[in-house]
N, C-alpha and C positions, 0 to 999 in steps of 0.2 A: 486904550492902548495896551498892547501885550507887554508883559514884563520883559525886562532885558534878557533874562535867562531863556525865556520861551523863544524870543526872536533869534537869539544866537543859536540855540539848539536846532530850530527849524531850518536856519540857513546852512547848518551842517548836516541836514537831512535826518535829523532826529525828531523825536516827539515828546520826550519826557524831560522836563526842565531839570530834573535831578542830575541829568547827564552833564550839565554845564561844568560842574566841579571836576569831572573826570576827563574832559576834552584834552587838556594838556598832555595827559599821560597817553591817551588813545592815539593822539596825533603827533607824538614825540619824534617819530621817524620821518615826518613829512615837513619839508620847508614850503614847497609850492603846493598849496592845498586847493586853490581855486583857479583863478585866471592865469593863463600862460603869459609870463612877462614878455616873451619874445614877440608874441602877437600884438601886445599892446605897444611895445617899442616900435614895431614895424609901422603901426598906424601913426604914431607920433612923428616918426621921421618922414613920413610921406605927406603929412598934412600940416606940419609946423616947421618953422625955421628959428634961428637964434635960440638954440636949445638951452644954452646956459642962462637964459633969461626967463625960461619957463618955470612956472610953479605948479606942482601936482599935488592934489589931494586924493588920497586913497582911503575910502570909507570902508571899514571892515578889512583892514590891511593884513590881518593875520600876522604872520612873522616877517612881513616886510619884503618879500622877494621882488615884487613889481617895482617898488620905489628904489630899492637898493640897486637893482640892475639898471634901472633908468638913470639913476644918479651916476653910476659907474660909467655908463656908455655915453651919456649925453651931457653930464655936468649940470643937470637941472636941480632946483631946490624942491624938496619933497616933504610932505607932511602926511603921516599915517595915523589913523585912529582905529582902535579896536577895543572891544569890551573885555577881553581876556588879558589880565596882567601878565600871565606867563608867556603869552604870544608876544606882547610888547617887549618884555625882557629879552626874549630871544632875538627880536628885531634889532634892538640896541646892540646886542653882541654881534650879530651878523654885519651890521653897519660898520662896526669897528674892525671886524675881520676883513671887510672889503675896502677899508680906509675911505669910507664916504660918510662918516658920522658928522662931518661938518656940513653936509648937504642934506642930511635926513633928520627929521624930527618925528619921534613916535610918542604917542601918549594913550593911556588907558582912559576911556570915557564912553558914555552912551552917545553914539553919533546923533541920535534923534534930538538930544538936548544940545550937544556941542555945536551943531551947525547954526544955531541961533546966534552965535557970537563970532563966527568966523568971517574973515575977509573974503576977497575974491581971488580965484585961482585960474590959471590958464587951462588946466585940465582937471576934471574930476573923474576918478576911476571908481566904478561900481563893479567889482569883480565877484560875480556869483554869490551875492549877499542875500538874494531873495527879496521879497516885498517888505523890507523893513519899514519903509515910509508909506507903504500902500502900493497901489498899482503904478504903472508908468507915468500916468498923468500927474498923480499926486507927488510922486518922487521927483520928477523933473520940475514941477512947479515949486516945490519946497526948496529944492537945491539950486534953482536958477539964480537966486540972490547970492550964491557963493561962487558963481561963474562969471569971468570976465566977458564982456560983450562979444569979443572975437574968440572966446574959448569954446571948449567942447567936452562933452561927456564921452568916456569910453566905457561901454557896458558889455560885460561878458555874462551871457545868460542863455537860457534855453526856452523855446516856445513850442507849442503844439502845432503840428501840421494842420493847415486849414481844412483839408479834406477828411480829417480824422474825427471820429465820434468820441474819442478818449477825452476825459476831463481830469484835471489835476488841481488841487486846492491852491497851489502856489505857482502855477503856470498859466499863461494865456495863449490863445491862438495867434498866429502871425498877424492876421488881419486886425485883431483887437490891439496888438502892440503898436501897429502902424497908426491906427486911429488915435490912440492915447497920446502918442508922441506928437501927432499933428495937432491935437486939441491943446497941448502944452506949448504950442507955438514953435515947434522944433521940427527937424527933419533928419532922416538918416543920410549921412553923407557917404559912408562906406560900410559895407558888411564883409566880414571875413568868416565864411562858414568853416566849421571845424569838421574835418573828415571823420567819418564814422569809425575808421580804424584807429585814429588818434584818440577818439573818445573811449573806445574799448580798451586800448592800451593803458590809458590813464586810469580808467576805472579799475582795471585789474591790478595795477600797481598799488593804488590807494587801498583797495579792498583787502589785499593780502596783508598789509601792515595794520590796518584797522582791526581785522579779525584776530591777528596775532595778539595785539595789545588788549583787546576786549577779553579774550580767553584767559589772559594773565590776570586780569581783574576779576574774573569769575572765580579763580582759585583763591585770590586774595580776599574777596568779599562774597563768599558763597550765598549769603542771604540776599544779595543783589543780582543774582544770576540772571533773572528775567530782564533786568535793565540793560545789561550788556548783550545778551543774546538777541533781544528785541532790536538793538541798534544794529547788530550784524545783519539781521533780517531786513531791516529798513534800508540799509546801504545796498544790499543785493537788489531789492525792489527798485530803488531809485536808479541804480545802474541800468537795469533792464529798460526803464522808461527812457533814459537818455540815449540808449543804444537803439531803440526800436520805435518809440512813440514821438520823440521830440527832435527838433533841429537845434543844434548848439551853435552859437554865433558870437562873434565879437563885433560890436557896432561902434562907429563914431557918429555921434549925434550933436548937431549944432542948431543954433537959433536960425529961424528962417530969415 
């Protein structure tokens, strides 16, 4: 199993685990860093009812935007887990600011260990966290014990176009994603493709802030220049992949 630091940094499109300690500074300007809360709320409102009785688990919740907005709009109970204590601290602060702290619980933990002791939830959100548990088959198999029988996964991810010859260490082709979901005894109920323009706009916004903070760190820690410059380069490369090689999607997945 990869170390916690490696898994988190890879999910944030980095490669050097030393970057883990600097992520709160680099990402300080960003609240919504992964999945779009509005897209997730749209799927919930279309496929569920009795919103105030729903329980939502967000693994790799970051600073909590998905859960806080869901709690605010739907009145559901939310539980967020993230490995970065600075992100969780900000999630608590945001929940109080939006007056939903009574509906939202956030904690710092290694999700790979924490899920062994969790109950069952109506919805489990996996928002752009990468293959923390392995491929789709392993992930859905491991987490299915945390999902109510009538519940659903909402997964925000990117996969490679089937006709492409491109390969990526952290992405699968669409046909492989479908096969792995099927083998896990599940099916995709709904897919919401993300428009390429929206992907580009989001990437541009995030990249601008990431680059700014990384360059500040270069001045503060000149001996670590390569660490921060490499992360800027990696961000640019990953953005190019998302904009030209991959299909970005939000999926609702249920048991067959």
